[in-house]
Short mmCIF file of the C-alpha atoms (twelve columns), coordinates in Angstrom:
data_MODEL
# 
_entry.id   MODEL 
# 
loop_
_atom_site.group_PDB 
_atom_site.id 
_atom_site.type_symbol 
_atom_site.label_atom_id 
_atom_site.label_alt_id 
_atom_site.label_comp_id 
_atom_site.label_asym_id 
_atom_site.label_seq_id 
_atom_site.Cartn_x 
_atom_site.Cartn_y 
_atom_site.Cartn_z 
_atom_site.pdbx_PDB_model_num 
ATOM 1   C CA . MET A 1   0.000   0.000  0.000  1 
ATOM 2   C CA . GLN A 2   1.288   3.454  -0.893 1 
ATOM 3   C CA . ILE A 3   1.205   6.654  1.133  1 
ATOM 4   C CA . ARG A 4   -1.129  8.375  -1.354 1 
ATOM 5   C CA . GLU A 5   -3.838  5.851  -0.400 1 
ATOM 6   C CA . ILE A 6   -3.929  6.885  3.263  1 
ATOM 7   C CA . MET A 7   -2.575  10.459 3.371  1 
ATOM 8   C CA . THR A 8   -4.657  13.480 4.256  1 
ATOM 9   C CA . PRO A 9   -4.807  15.207 0.861  1 
ATOM 10  C CA . ASN A 10  -4.444  18.898 0.036  1 
ATOM 11  C CA . PRO A 11  -3.048  20.169 3.333  1 
ATOM 12  C CA . GLU A 12  -3.959  23.724 4.175  1 
ATOM 13  C CA . MET A 13  -0.869  25.907 4.397  1 
ATOM 14  C CA . ILE A 14  -0.156  28.850 6.667  1 
ATOM 15  C CA . PRO A 15  1.813   31.871 5.408  1 
ATOM 16  C CA . MET A 16  5.198   32.294 7.088  1 
ATOM 17  C CA . ASP A 17  4.256   35.845 8.121  1 
ATOM 18  C CA . ALA A 18  1.041   34.723 9.859  1 
ATOM 19  C CA . LEU A 19  0.804   35.216 13.606 1 
ATOM 20  C CA . LEU A 20  1.022   32.193 15.894 1 
ATOM 21  C CA . ILE A 21  -2.413  32.926 17.334 1 
ATOM 22  C CA . ASP A 22  -3.851  32.574 13.816 1 
ATOM 23  C CA . ALA A 23  -1.905  29.363 13.203 1 
ATOM 24  C CA . ALA A 24  -3.142  27.910 16.505 1 
ATOM 25  C CA . MET A 25  -6.757  28.855 15.758 1 
ATOM 26  C CA . LYS A 26  -6.513  27.377 12.253 1 
ATOM 27  C CA . MET A 27  -5.041  24.143 13.653 1 
ATOM 28  C CA . LYS A 28  -7.898  23.966 16.148 1 
ATOM 29  C CA . ASP A 29  -10.528 24.599 13.451 1 
ATOM 30  C CA . LEU A 30  -8.987  21.988 11.123 1 
ATOM 31  C CA . ASP A 31  -8.251  19.555 13.981 1 
ATOM 32  C CA . VAL A 32  -4.632  19.136 12.881 1 
ATOM 33  C CA . GLY A 33  -1.322  19.210 14.736 1 
ATOM 34  C CA . ILE A 34  0.871   20.354 11.855 1 
ATOM 35  C CA . MET A 35  0.676   22.841 9.014  1 
ATOM 36  C CA . PRO A 36  3.068   23.337 6.136  1 
ATOM 37  C CA . VAL A 37  4.424   26.890 6.112  1 
ATOM 38  C CA . ALA A 38  4.291   28.682 2.774  1 
ATOM 39  C CA . ARG A 39  6.171   31.499 1.121  1 
ATOM 40  C CA . GLU A 40  4.180   32.227 -2.000 1 
ATOM 41  C CA . ASN A 41  3.306   28.683 -3.131 1 
ATOM 42  C CA . SER A 42  6.408   26.911 -1.846 1 
ATOM 43  C CA . VAL A 43  6.660   24.957 1.393  1 
ATOM 44  C CA . VAL A 44  9.489   26.538 3.399  1 
ATOM 45  C CA . GLY A 45  8.873   24.830 6.720  1 
ATOM 46  C CA . VAL A 46  6.356   23.283 9.047  1 
ATOM 47  C CA . VAL A 47  4.816   24.435 12.301 1 
ATOM 48  C CA . THR A 48  3.337   22.047 14.838 1 
ATOM 49  C CA . ASP A 49  1.196   22.487 17.905 1 
ATOM 50  C CA . ARG A 50  4.264   21.359 19.858 1 
ATOM 51  C CA . ASP A 51  6.403   24.107 18.243 1 
ATOM 52  C CA . ILE A 52  3.876   26.704 19.393 1 
ATOM 53  C CA . VAL A 53  3.923   25.393 22.962 1 
ATOM 54  C CA . LEU A 54  7.680   24.829 23.329 1 
ATOM 55  C CA . ARG A 55  9.153   27.598 21.177 1 
ATOM 56  C CA . ALA A 56  6.641   30.337 21.918 1 
ATOM 57  C CA . VAL A 57  4.359   29.864 24.929 1 
ATOM 58  C CA . ALA A 58  7.016   28.216 27.139 1 
ATOM 59  C CA . GLU A 59  9.452   30.997 26.220 1 
ATOM 60  C CA . LYS A 60  6.860   33.657 27.089 1 
ATOM 61  C CA . ARG A 61  6.548   34.872 23.493 1 
ATOM 62  C CA . ASP A 62  3.236   36.554 22.760 1 
ATOM 63  C CA . PRO A 63  1.361   34.419 20.172 1 
ATOM 64  C CA . SER A 64  -0.498  37.515 18.987 1 
ATOM 65  C CA . ARG A 65  2.820   39.205 18.107 1 
ATOM 66  C CA . THR A 66  5.094   36.296 17.147 1 
ATOM 67  C CA . LYS A 67  5.163   35.158 13.531 1 
ATOM 68  C CA . VAL A 68  5.125   31.567 12.335 1 
ATOM 69  C CA . LYS A 69  8.514   32.047 10.632 1 
ATOM 70  C CA . ASP A 70  10.071  32.825 14.036 1 
ATOM 71  C CA . ILE A 71  9.389   29.341 15.434 1 
ATOM 72  C CA . MET A 72  8.802   27.059 12.440 1 
ATOM 73  C CA . SER A 73  11.012  24.094 11.646 1 
ATOM 74  C CA . GLU A 74  12.786  24.802 8.384  1 
ATOM 75  C CA . GLU A 75  13.694  21.168 7.800  1 
ATOM 76  C CA . VAL A 76  10.751  19.771 5.868  1 
ATOM 77  C CA . LEU A 77  10.727  15.983 5.826  1 
ATOM 78  C CA . THR A 78  8.976   14.709 2.731  1 
ATOM 79  C CA . CYS A 79  8.177   11.477 0.986  1 
ATOM 80  C CA . PRO A 80  6.941   10.883 -2.559 1 
ATOM 81  C CA . GLU A 81  3.265   9.913  -2.798 1 
ATOM 82  C CA . ASN A 82  4.198   6.473  -4.176 1 
ATOM 83  C CA . THR A 83  6.246   5.579  -1.052 1 
ATOM 84  C CA . GLU A 84  5.307   2.251  0.539  1 
ATOM 85  C CA . LEU A 85  3.900   2.439  4.090  1 
ATOM 86  C CA . ASP A 86  6.782   0.446  5.589  1 
ATOM 87  C CA . ASP A 87  9.324   2.808  4.042  1 
ATOM 88  C CA . ALA A 88  7.493   5.905  5.323  1 
ATOM 89  C CA . ALA A 89  7.286   4.426  8.834  1 
ATOM 90  C CA . LYS A 90  11.021  3.638  8.759  1 
ATOM 91  C CA . ARG A 91  11.808  7.212  7.672  1 
ATOM 92  C CA . MET A 92  9.706   8.586  10.532 1 
ATOM 93  C CA . GLU A 93  11.500  6.334  12.986 1 
ATOM 94  C CA . GLU A 94  14.950  7.299  11.675 1 
ATOM 95  C CA . LYS A 95  14.152  11.019 11.790 1 
ATOM 96  C CA . LYS A 96  12.134  10.760 15.046 1 
ATOM 97  C CA . VAL A 97  9.095   12.514 13.597 1 
ATOM 98  C CA . ARG A 98  5.407   11.640 13.561 1 
ATOM 99  C CA . ARG A 99  4.458   13.216 10.235 1 
ATOM 100 C CA . LEU A 100 5.784   13.619 6.699  1 
ATOM 101 C CA . ILE A 101 4.772   16.018 3.940  1 
ATOM 102 C CA . VAL A 102 3.753   13.987 0.882  1 
ATOM 103 C CA . THR A 103 4.914   15.308 -2.485 1 
ATOM 104 C CA . ASP A 104 3.982   14.707 -6.110 1 
ATOM 105 C CA . PRO A 105 6.642   14.060 -8.797 1 
ATOM 106 C CA . SER A 106 7.193   17.823 -9.215 1 
ATOM 107 C CA . GLY A 107 7.892   18.250 -5.486 1 
ATOM 108 C CA . LYS A 108 4.602   19.988 -4.712 1 
ATOM 109 C CA . ALA A 109 3.033   19.213 -1.318 1 
ATOM 110 C CA . VAL A 110 -0.081  17.126 -1.968 1 
ATOM 111 C CA . GLY A 111 -0.714  15.639 1.454  1 
ATOM 112 C CA . ILE A 112 0.407   14.845 4.970  1 
ATOM 113 C CA . VAL A 113 0.800   11.378 6.438  1 
ATOM 114 C CA . SER A 114 1.123   10.625 10.139 1 
ATOM 115 C CA . LEU A 115 2.114   7.562  12.121 1 
ATOM 116 C CA . GLY A 116 -1.509  7.429  13.223 1 
ATOM 117 C CA . ASP A 117 -2.609  7.238  9.576  1 
ATOM 118 C CA . ILE A 118 -0.236  4.340  8.968  1 
ATOM 119 C CA . ALA A 119 -1.372  2.535  12.115 1 
ATOM 120 C CA . THR A 120 -5.121  3.002  11.652 1 
ATOM 121 C CA . LYS A 121 -5.705  3.167  7.894  1 
ATOM 122 C CA . SER A 122 -3.366  0.495  6.594  1 
ATOM 123 C CA . GLY A 123 -5.791  -2.324 7.356  1 
ATOM 124 C CA . LYS A 124 -2.969  -4.773 7.979  1 
ATOM 125 C CA . GLU A 125 -2.197  -6.120 11.427 1 
ATOM 126 C CA . ARG A 126 1.546   -6.140 10.764 1 
ATOM 127 C CA . LYS A 127 1.556   -2.497 9.776  1 
ATOM 128 C CA . VAL A 128 -0.569  -1.492 12.760 1 
ATOM 129 C CA . GLU A 129 1.925   -3.196 15.049 1 
ATOM 130 C CA . MET A 130 4.834   -1.581 13.237 1 
ATOM 131 C CA . GLY A 131 3.222   1.858  13.398 1 
ATOM 132 C CA . GLY A 132 2.516   1.447  17.097 1 
ATOM 133 C CA . GLU A 133 6.068   0.297  17.692 1 
ATOM 134 C CA . VAL A 134 7.473   3.281  15.817 1 
ATOM 135 C CA . LEU A 135 5.131   5.628  17.661 1 
ATOM 136 C CA . THR A 136 6.298   4.245  21.000 1 
ATOM 137 C CA . ARG A 137 9.935   4.882  20.132 1 
ATOM 138 C CA . VAL A 138 9.311   8.366  18.735 1 
ATOM 139 C CA . SER A 139 7.200   9.322  21.771 1 
ATOM 140 C CA . GLU A 140 9.776   8.390  24.389 1 
ATOM 141 C CA . PRO A 141 10.898  11.516 26.260 1 
ATOM 142 C CA . SER A 142 14.390  12.564 25.321 1 
ATOM 143 C CA . ARG A 143 16.891  11.765 27.990 1 
ATOM 144 C CA . SER A 144 18.612  14.910 29.132 1 
ATOM 145 C CA . SER A 145 21.920  14.837 30.948 1 
ATOM 146 C CA . HIS A 146 20.790  17.927 32.876 1 
ATOM 147 C CA . HIS A 147 18.822  17.105 36.009 1 
# 
């Protein structure tokens, strides 16, 4: 089974100059935890609900004054839409991420796939177990040497 069969298609993008408060409200309205960040029509990063909490709120940045570009992750992890589920899950595990931006042959973002999508939509017991196993490893708190 390929990623295009289970991805969430046509992800809504947020402009890089948008305010965090607007990004958070849009995520709430769409019930998503990630949004690709756009400059014109190109994806230049991603912003997650976790980014907003850790890089803005926890650092006492005002979400009504802070722009998405100030906290977004510029490394955009992608996978082609014809990627097999196992390969996408392995990439997520290697990169310790829960979501990938899905691209068409021209590199345009056409969807988002999450570990949850792989675990729940694949319809195969083996893949559900693999997705759950990957999710467990990605979700483990990072061990800090500072106590």
